[in-house]
Structure formats: C-alpha cells, structure tokens
N, C-alpha and C positions, 0 to 999 in steps of 0.2 A: 368367516371373513376377516381378512387382515384389518386393523383398526388404521384407518388413513392419518389419525393422529401422531401416527409414530414417524410419519415421513417429515415432521415438521422441526426446524432451529428456530428457537427464539433467542432475541436480545431482552436481556431484563435489566433492572435496575437495582442500585443500592451494592454496597461492598458486604454486604453479608446477606444469606438468603433469607428473603421475607417469608411471612406469614402468604403473602398473595403470590410469592413468585413459587412457593412449593404448592399452593393450592392450583396454580395455574398448571403445572407439570403433571400433577395427579389427575386433573381434570381431562386434560389433553392428551395425556400418554406420548408427549413430545419426546424426542429421542436426544436432541440435538441443544446445546447450548453455547451461543456466541458471547464470548468475554469483550467488552468494551472498554474504553476508557474509564468509563463511570462505574466500572466494577471493580479496577485495578488499583491498588495502592504501593503495594510491595509484592514481591514472589511469596513471601511466607503468608502474608494474608490471602492471596490468590490460592495459595494449595489449601488453606482453610476453607475457603469459600467452596471450592469443588469438593473438598471431602465432606464438607456438612450438607451440602445439596444433597449427593448421593447417597448420604447415610440416612438423611430424612425422607429420600424417595424410596430407598431399599433397591437400587439399580443402578447401574454404570450409565453414564452420559457421554455422548458423542461432543466432547469439549473442544470447541474452536476458537482461535482467535487470530486475528490480522496481525502477524508478525513478519512482514517483509523486511523491515530494516528500512533506512531512509526516510522518505516521508511519512510512510504509514507505521507507526510504531504505537504500542498501548501501555509500554513500560515506561515511567520516566525514570525509573531507577532501578538495580538490583539484577538486569540482564544487559548482555552485551549490545550496546546501540549501533548496529552496523550501516555504514554510510547507503547501502540501498544499491537497487539493480544497475544504474546509470553507472556507479563507480566500478561494480565488477566488470559491466560490458565493457568499459574503459581497460581495466587492467586484463581482460581476454582472457585469461587463465582458469580452464576447468578446474582445476585442483584448487584453486581458493574458492570457487562457488561449491565445490563438495565439502570443504572444510568449513564454510560457513553454514551450510545446512547441518552439517555434524554439529557444530557448536550450538546452533540455536536449538537442536533436539535434545541436547546434552541439558540444555536449560530449562526447556519447556517440559519435557517428558515427566522431571518429578513434581511437577506442579499438580499431575494429572491432566493436562493437556495433550488432545489425541491428533487433533487435526491442526495443520497450520495453513491459514488461507492464503498459500504462496507457494510457487512463483508467480509472479506477473509475467506472461508469455507474449504480450502485446508488443508487435515490432513498431517502433517508432518511425514516422514519416517526416516528411519536411514541412508540414503542416503543423500550426501549433496546436496541440491537444491539450486543455486545461486539465482534463480528467486523469492523465497517464504520466506525460513528462518525464522526470527522474525515476518513477517507477518501472521502466522498461531498461531492458538491457542495451537499446540502441535500435539503430537501423538495418544492421545484418539479420536476416531469419536464420542463417545457419547459425552465425553465433549464440542468438538466443537460444536456439534449439541445444548447442553443446553446454553453454553454461546452463540452461534450465534443467536438463537431465542431469547434470552433475550435482546441483543443488538438491534435485528430488531424491538422488540416490544417498546422498549425504544426510537429509534429514530422515528419510524412511529406513537408513539402515540402523538409526540410532533411536528408535521407539517412536517417532510422530510421523502422521500420514502428511503427504503434500498434496496441495490441490491447485493445479494449473488452471490460470486464468487470464482473461475474461475470454472464453471459446464463442466463435471462432476466431475473434482477435478484434480488439478495437482500437489498435493503434492509429488507424487514420481517422477516427473521429474527430470533429471539430467542437463537438459540444460534450460537458460533462453529464453523465447519465444520473448522477445526483441531482442536477438540474432540470433536465429536458431530455428527450429523445433523440441519440444522435443517429443520423441516416450514412451510411457509407454506401457510394454507389459505383464502387469499383466492379468492371465484368467478373464473372467467377474464375475465369483462367487466372488472370492477373493478381486476384486476390487469395486463390490458393498458393500460387508462387510464393507470395510475400507473407502471407500471414498463417498459412495453416502449418507448414513446416516445423516452427517449435513446438506445437500441439504434436504432432506425429513423433518428434523426439522424446517428448516429455512420456508419451504412452508405450512406445518402444522401452523406456527406462521403467516402466511399470508404477506408472504413478497411479497413487490410490484413489485421488478425486480430481474432477474436472468442473470448474465452475463456467455457467454461461454468462453471457452478456446483455444488457438492456439496450440492444441497440438493432436497428432493423437495415437488413441487407438485401436491397429489391432484386439481387440476382439470384439471392436463394428463395425468398418469402417475401410476401407483403405484411408480413407481422413481425415484430421483433424476435430476435432469437430465442428469448426468452419463452416464447409462446409457439414458437414454429418445430412442428415435427419433423420437417424436412431437415432442420438444424439439428435438432438433439438427437432424435432417433437415426434418420436417414442417413446423416452425413457422419456424426459422432459415433454412433453406435455400428451402423452399417459400413459406411464408406472406411472409415479409419479403424474399424473392428475393434472397438474401446468398450470393455466388460466391467469397469470399475464403477465409482459412485459419481452420479452427476448432480451437482448443487447448484440451485439458482444463486443468482446475486439477491442482494436484500430488495424484498418486494415494496419496501416503503421510499425507494427512491422516486425522485421527480418524473423520471422516464415512464415509470410506470402509475404513480398516483395521479399524475395530471388526466389521465385517461381511464383506468380502471381503478374499482375498489379493490382493497386489498385481497378481499376474500374472493373474488372473481379472478382475480391475478393467479392465486394459488390453484383453482380450478383449471386454468390455461395452462399452467405449469406443469401439473399434473399430467394431463392431456398430451403436452409436449414429449413428455417422457423423462422428467425430473425423478430423481429417488429421494432430494430433502428437496424442501421449500424454507426457504428463510426469510423471516419477519424480523426484524431488528428492533423496531421502535413503536408499533402500536399494539397496545396492550388489548385493545376491545377488537382490533383487526385480528388478532392471532386466536381469540374464541371464536369470532364470527367465521374465521377461515376453516378451522377445525369442524365447526358444526354444519358447513356448508359441504365440506367432504365427506363427511358422515351421512349426509342428508343424500348426497347425489350420488356417493359410490355404489356400483351394483356388481352384477357378476361380472359383466365385460371388464371391469377395472382389477379383480381379484390378482390375475396373474402378475399385470405389473404393480400391485401394492407390495404382492408376496416376493416379486424380485427385489423391490427396493428395499424390502425390511431385512431380506437377507444379506443385501449388500451392505448396509449398516451395520448390522452384526458381526461382518467379517473384520469391521474396524475397532469395535468396542475391547476386545480383549486384551490389547497391547499392555503389556506390563510397563510400569513406571521404573525408571532408569534409577539404580539402587546408589551409582556414584554420582556425586555432585561436580559440575562441570568446573572447570578451572577458568575463573573469569580473568585471572591475568594472562591466560595464554588467550582467551577470547578479545581481550582488548588489543594484543599485539597484532593478532589477525585482523582485527577491525583497522587498526592504523596503516598496517601494509596496504590494505585493499584503498583506503581513501588516497594514501600516498601516491599509488599507483595511477589515481585517475586525474590527480591536479593538471591542468594544461594552460599553459599560455595562448591564447587563441587569439589575440590581436596585440602586436608589439606597437603601441602608441609612442606618444613623445617621452611619456615617463618611463625610465629605465629602472627595471628590478634587480635585485632588491633594494628597498629605500630603508634608511634608519627610523627606527619608531619615533625618536624625538624630533618634534616638528610636523608629524603625520598627523593628521585629523582622521580618526577610524568612525566612519558612520555606520552606525549598526542598526539593524531591524528593531522596532517598537512590538517585541513579541507579545507583550503584555495586550495588546489590540485584538490578538487573535488567539489567546489561549483557550477558549473554549473549541476551539476547532481543529487545534494541531496538540500534538504532545511533543514537550521538550524536554530534554535532560534535567534533570535537577529542577522541575518546573518553569514556567513562562520567564523566570529572571535568572535562571541556569546559564543560557547561552552567554547573555551580557557579563554575567560576574567570570564565567571562564575567559571571555575576551579581554575584559579588563587586567587579569591575571597574566593573560599571556601576552600582553602590549605594554606592559610597563614602560612610560615614558610618551605613550601617544595619547593625545587627546582625543575623547570617546564622545560622541554625540548621537542621539537616537534620531532616525527618522521614521515618519509612521507608515504605517502599513495598511489598515483598513482606512485609516483618519486621511486627514488631508494638509492639516497645518503645519510648516515647516520650523517654524519657531527660531531657534537661534542658528539653524543649519547654513542659510544664506551669509549671514555675517562671519560665522566661524570658517566656512569655507573660502570666502573671499581672503581672510587674514593668514590661512594654513599655508605652508609651504609646500606640501603634498596631502592628498585625500585618498584613503582607501574606502571604498564605498560596497559593503556587503550588500549585495542586490537580490532581495527577496521576492523575483516572479513580479516586474514591472509591468507585464502585460496582464496580471491578474489583478493586482492591487493598486489603487489609486495612490496611497501614498508612497508607494515606491516609485510609481510612474511621475510623481511630481518631484521627488527628489533626485531621480536620474536625469529628469528633463533639467532641472536647476543646475546640475553639474555639468551636463553635455554644454549648457549655453554658456556658463561662467567660469568653469574651471577643468573644460576637458583635456587641456593637455598636462595638468598635473594631478590628473585623477587615475587611479588603478581601480575599475570595477571588479567585484569576485562576485561572478554569478553562483549563487547558491541553491537556486530552485529551477532555474530553467535555462538552457542553453540558448533559448529563442530570444532571451534579453538582448543578445549581442547585435541583433538587426537595430536595436534603439540606440547604441553606442555610437557616437560620431567616430570618425577614422583616428583622429589623434588622441582618444583615450584608451590607454594599455586596458586589456580586459582577459582576466584569468577565468576559468572555467572550473569550480570546486566539483562539480557533479553530486553535491550534496550538502546539507546543513547539519548534520549529526556534528557533534563537538571534535571527533576525528577527521571529519573532511574541513572544519573551521581551521584545526591546528595546521593540517597540511598545506591548506591554502596559503595562512600566513606564514610558514617556514619558507615558502617561494617568495612571498610578497615582502617581507620584512627580515631585513639584517638580522642575522644571529648575535645577541649581545657580546 
C-alpha cells in the first residue's frame, strides 16, 4: 500500500531545520516542503536549510516556494525582485516572460528549490479582486496564455518546475480566499472562454504542476474546486488532458478552515484527485491529516495514491544548476519590464514631469504591514530607496493599516506639488484616508502613482493626474518616478 503521507507538502517554521521539523517529516513521510518568508533570510542560508533537511532525512524533497515576483516574493534580498505579472502583461512580450522564467530558475535551482508556485494564470476582470490584482497578467486570456506559456518554458528549461495557478481560474472572484470562500457564478461557456484558455496554453507548454483554487463555481459543482472531482478529475484530467502534478492550495486558508477541519479537507482533496495536499501553517493539522488518510485509505485508493507518488517522483531528480545566475543581467531585465509597464492613465491638472524640489513625496508606511508582505531590504528598504532617488523632495509617510494622517494635511497644504505612492486604497484604510484627503484638498496639484491596484483609479478625482506603475518593487518605483520627476 502506498503511504498517503507521501502526498503532503508542509510549511514549517524557523530558518534552520529544527528537531521538530525533522521528526514531522520522518513520522509523516511527507514529500514536499513549502519555504515561506519565515524560513528565508538569504540565498546561502536557504541553500543550507534545504541541504541540511534533506541530509537529516536521507532523501530528496520537493522543495517549493512562491516566487511570482511583484506582490508575492519571499526573498527580501539576494535574488532578482521582478515587478510581477501585471508589468509583464503591460509589456506584452513573451520573450520577456521567457527570460524572467529563465532568470528565476537560474537563481532558484542552485538553492535546491525544485518547484516554483508560479505563474498565476487568473484572468483579471473589471471587478475588484482583493486576492489577485497585480498578480494577474491582465484582462486578456490570450495574452495570459502566451505569457504564461513562455514563463513556464523559461523556468522549466533551466531546472525548476512551474506550477500554473489557480485552476480553473479565480480572476473573477471578489473575495480573497485567504479570508473566506469566493463564489464565481459565471455560466460555464462564458467562464471557459474567459478563464480556461491560459491553462490550456500552459498545459500545451508542458507545465509540470497545476494548483487548484479554493473557489466555488456553481456552473461546475456545488463544492469548492479543491473538493470537486468534476473540476479536478473530469475537467482538468479529462477534458483538458492534463497528466502532470495537481497541487492543492494551502488548506489553512479561511475559505477552508471556516467550514472544514484541515484533516477532513485533505481527505476531500484526495478524493477530488489531487496528487499533493498542502498544509502551510497548522502543525497539529499536519499530523492529524496524515493519520486520518492512513486510517481511511483502502484498496480503492491505491491506484490514485500510487499514481500521485509516481508524479511526485518525476519531479524530484532535477539537477541543481552548476552556473550561478548573473544578478546584473537579472536587474537589467527587471528594469526593462518595469519601464515597459508604467503608464499615465489620467492626465489631470498637474503636468508631468515635475521638479523634485518643492514636491511632497507621500510614501506608504510599510512598517505597518511588515508581517504581511516582503519588501526588498526589509520594510524600511523602499522608503530609504525613494529618499535616495528623490533628493530635493520632501518625504512624508502615509498610514497603511493605521488611520492617523499626522503631518500630511499641513504638509500637503503648503507643498507646491504632491506625488502620492498609493498602496491599494480600496484595501487599506490608511491609504484610503490619505487619498481622500488629497482628493479633497490638493487634487489639482497631485499625481497619484498606483503601485498595487489599478482599481484605485476610480477613487481619484478628474483633476488628479494618475500614473499606474503596475507594481511596487524597487524597479517599478524607479520607473514610475523617472516618468513623474524631472531628471536632475
């Protein structure tokens, strides 16, 4: 009987393999480990972590990381911080997507990372989606397919497996699955036309893995895709002809945990047809889930368990790259993508570019969300970078999760011009308050630079000039300010 424990991928704690982590993997026989920000300090430390864990277990692991670029990034330093899918979508060049995938693989493979949980293939819609946004290539399914397939080929040709997500597509969701269960009520034909095309393209490109979504699609089934055999087996395996690895999204998300215990969710995920069941945060849930599957798996499950184990094994022998990636080349590529993405999306009263002197630069207080997002150089890194980049301008912080505007009202009143780097006002109350203040008191002398959500455009008054940077990595901030401020 194939051990069901082999189908699990766990997220663990600490920047070195603890006794508890080693004991967990020995007791469960889990094949996969998901590296999160809590495990990562530097590339060298990450490589040492993987080497030590595999050595102590005496077997290779399917080591995975969310290295999408843009919003989802786990390395604060040491690897190229690409601007993300929204920027690639704006650039619209498959050659750039291929080059990004290749660069990412060359940087990840030497660390022992075998699976990159990217690309996101969810097609954006006109509705505000708090869980996807700039993670999407944009609103065109054909463009997402071309760019996603190119990214997959670039990544996989250079030693790292890609994982297309979140099948069958959650771009039309209006709820973040980390918080609760989204429901997408599109009719099946309309959904297939708009959202399945990028996954078809990725499958044609030979993508090694596909991740499903915690979303309910009434046109397909009454249960979330994670638990739906109609979606996982009939649609993905049958209709789309996919024979690679099928991975669940993290079963600790609110969409699942508000309704089902983690152990029960893994049983449902196995029945739906998954090969890898991911639990990223609940240590006791990991042990309970493996125990439940070992107790309940019977002869009827053996064929599925054996096939899943075989698919996992196919991804394990990948050699680590011998050649170190050229970081200079990576930065140049990231800058090219970022510069291609920046757009003036509303020409208000303030004409660009403007001089730095006499300009008030309003930056998000990233310290307030340092536990939720990774910033290059740490949470103080972006502001320090911006201060160096905009010498002569006055710099003030605006709240993100907080509410107090501090000196901003008085400074905005006195400034000749204001440049506001807006970090998703629809999501964060502090950014909403800052934008509302500037819209009311300083619209005609303000340029808002949208660095996290294009949907904030609707909150900006007609008199306000608006630039969309399609990302908040340093290269995106640099590209946006090159458009907004005069060169000294």
